[in-house]
N, C-alpha and C positions, 0 to 999 in steps of 0.2 A: 360323657364323663365330666363330672364337675371338678374344676381345678380351683382349689382354695388359694387365696392370696398368701404369699410368704409373709411370715412375721418379721417385724423389724428386730434386729439383734445387733449387738456390739461386736465389732471386729478389731482385733489387735494386730498391728503390722510392725515388722522390723524392716528398715530399709537402709541401704548404703548409697552414698552419692559423692560424686566429684563436685565440690562446690565452686570450682573455678569459674564456671559460666553462669552462676546464679547470684542473686542479690541477697543471699542468705536463705534461711529456712522459712521465716515468716512471710506470709502473703504481703505483696506490695501493690500499690496502685498501677505500677508498670506491668504487673502480672508476670514477673520473671524470677520469682522465688521458687524454691523446691516445692513448697506447699501449693503454690499456684498450679504447677505442672501436674501434681498428683490429683488435686481437686478437679482440674479440667478433664482428666481421664475418667475419674469417677462419675462426673456429670454425664459423659457420653455413655457410660455403662448403664447408669440408672435413670437416664433421661430426665435429669433434674439436678439441682444444686445439692452437693453433699459437702458438709464441713468436716474437716479433719482436725484433730487436736494432738499436737506434738508434745513430747516430753520436755521440750524447751527449745530455745532459739539457737541457731548458729549464725555467725556473721557472714557477710559476703566473702567468698574465697575459702571458707572453712569447710572441711570435709567431714563425712560421717561413715563409720563402719557399722554402727548399730543404733541409729535413730529410731525411736519408737513413736508410733502415732495410733490413734483409734478413730473410728467413725461408726455411725449407726446407719444401717440400711437393711432393707428386705431383700433377701437373696435365696432362691429356692434350690440352688445347686450346691455342690461341695465347696469347702474353703479352697481346695486346690484349684478348682476351676475359676474361682473369683481372683485368686492370686495370678493365674495365667492371664485372665482378661485384663487385669490392671497393668501387668508388666508389658503386655504387647503394645500398648499405646503410649508408653512413657519414653522419654529420651534415653539413649543408651547409657547416659551418665547417672541414671537413677536405677537402682536394682531393688526389687522387693524380695527380701531374703526369707521372710516367713509371713503367713497370714493365718490367724486362727480365730474362731469364735470364742468370746469370753463373757463373763458375767457383766451385767449392766453396771455393777459397782466399780468395775475397773476404770481407771482414768490414767492416761499415758503420763500426764504431768503430776497429778496429786497423789497417785499411788506409788510413785517412785521413791525409793529410800536412799539411793546412792547413784552417782554417775562416775564413769571413768573417762578421762581425756588423756590423750598423749600429744606431745609436741616433738617433732622430728627435725633434727639439725644435721647438716652434712658439712664436714670440715673440708673446705675447698669448693670448687664449682661442681655441682651435681650434673650428671649427664642430662641431655635435653628431655629425656623421657621421665625424669624424676623431679625436675625443677618446680613443677606445679604442686609438689607434695612435700617439700622440705624447705627449710631455710638454709640457703647456701652461705657459708661463712668463708669468704675469700680473704682470709688473713694469713700471714706467714706463721703466726704463733697459734698453736693449738689451745683449746680451752683447758683450763685447770679443773679437771673433773673432781679431784679430791676437795678442792675449795668449794665447788658447787654442791657436792654432797653434804659437806659440813654446814653450809648455809641452809640447805633444804631441811636439815634436821630441826633447825630453829623455827621453821614455818609449820611443821606438822602439829596437829592437835586442834583444839577448839579455840578459835580466836575471832576477834572482830577484824575482818579483812577489808574494811572500807578504804584503807590506804592503797590497796591494790585493785580498786574498782574504778571504772570510768563513769563519767556522768552520762546518764541515759535520759536526760531531759526531765528529771523529777527528783523527788526526795528518795534517798537510798533506802531508808527504813532500817530494818534489822539486818545488819551485815555480819552477824556471827555465823560462822560455818565450821564444821568439823572436818578438817583436812586429814583424813586417816592414812593416806598414802601419798608420798612424794619421792619417787625414785629417780635417780640419774644413772641411766645405763649407757655404757659406751662400748662399741665394738668397731675396731678399725677407724674409719672416718665417720661412722654413724654415731650420733648421740640421740638418745630418746629419753624424754622426761615423761613420767607417768604420774597422773594426779587422780586420786579418788577422794570424793567428799560427799556429804549429804546434800550438797547444793553448791552452786557457783554464782558469784556476782557477775555483772556485765563486764566482760573483758578481763576477768580475774586471772584466768589461766595464762593468757598472753602477757599480762602485766607481771605476774610472778616469773614467767619465763624470761622476759626482758631483764628483770632484776638478776636472775641467776646467771644469765649470759654475761651481764656486766661483771659479776663476781668472777666468772670463769676467765674473763679477759683482763682481770686485775684492775678494773675501773671502779670497783665498789667492794668494800669489805663485807664479809658475812655478817659482822656485828651491826653494820649500818642497815642491812635489810631488816634485822630484828627491831632496830630502833625505829625504822619507818613503820613497821607493823604496829608497834606499841603506840606510836604517835596518833594513829587513827586519821592521818591527814595525807591526802594525795600530794605528791611532790613531782616536779619535773625531772627529778633524778630517775624516777621509775619510767622506763620506756615500754611501750606496748609492742611486743614482737609481731612480726608480719603474720597475716592470717594463714598462708598456704601450708605452714608446718603443723597446723592444729587439726586434730581428729577427735570427734566424739566417738569413743570406742564402744561403750556399753552403758546401758541403763539397767539398774538393779531394782527388782520388785520383791 
C-alpha cells in the first residue's frame, strides 16, 4: 500500500493559560515563555521546529482565557487527535481549548478585528487560591465605582492613547485605537473592568486600569484622566496596574 505524504496546512488554536510562571507569551532566550512551551511540544510531535504565530503578546504574569495562535504543519490524522497530542505534553497551566484546520489566508494576528481584556480587582485580601489572578486592594475605603464609571465614559471611542502606553524600546508609531467598550462591573468585593478595542498598545490596559483605580480611590479626578488622554504625553501620574489581574479573554475575527 502506498502512503502519500500529508499536505501542509494551517491550524488555528485557542488556548488558555495561567501566566504566573511564564515570562509572558512571546518566546524568550531563556525559553520560559508560553510560546516556547507550545513550540517545544510541537517540535516533538512533528520531529522538527514549528513556529507559532500568536494574536499578540501578553506580559509576564498576565493570563489568557482565549489566546489564539496558528501554525503550519503536515498532519494526516484528525484535528481532534492533533489537539490531544499537543495537550498531552504541555504544562498543566496551558490548556488547548480548540484546534481546527483553516484557510492559509488566516493569520492569528493580522486577521483579528477586535480583542477583549478584563482586569479583576478584589476589595480586601483575596484568599490564597485567588491571589495570583486578582489585584488585592487592602484598603479600608472601598473604590468609588460611580466615579470610575464616569471616568471610563470619557475614555471610550477613537482616540490617540499614547499617554496610556509604556515605552517598548522604540517609536510608538500610530497610537490611535477605537476603544468600543469599557465597563466597570462590581459585585460584592469583586470589581471587573472589561475592555474591547480594535487593538491595544503596550501596557495600555494596565495603564488605563491604574488611572481608573486612582479615580476610585479619590487620588485623581475623572476630568484629569481625559486631560492626560488629550495631552498625548505619558505622565508619572499614570500608574501601571500589577499584571496578575489582567486576562486576555477573547480575540474576534
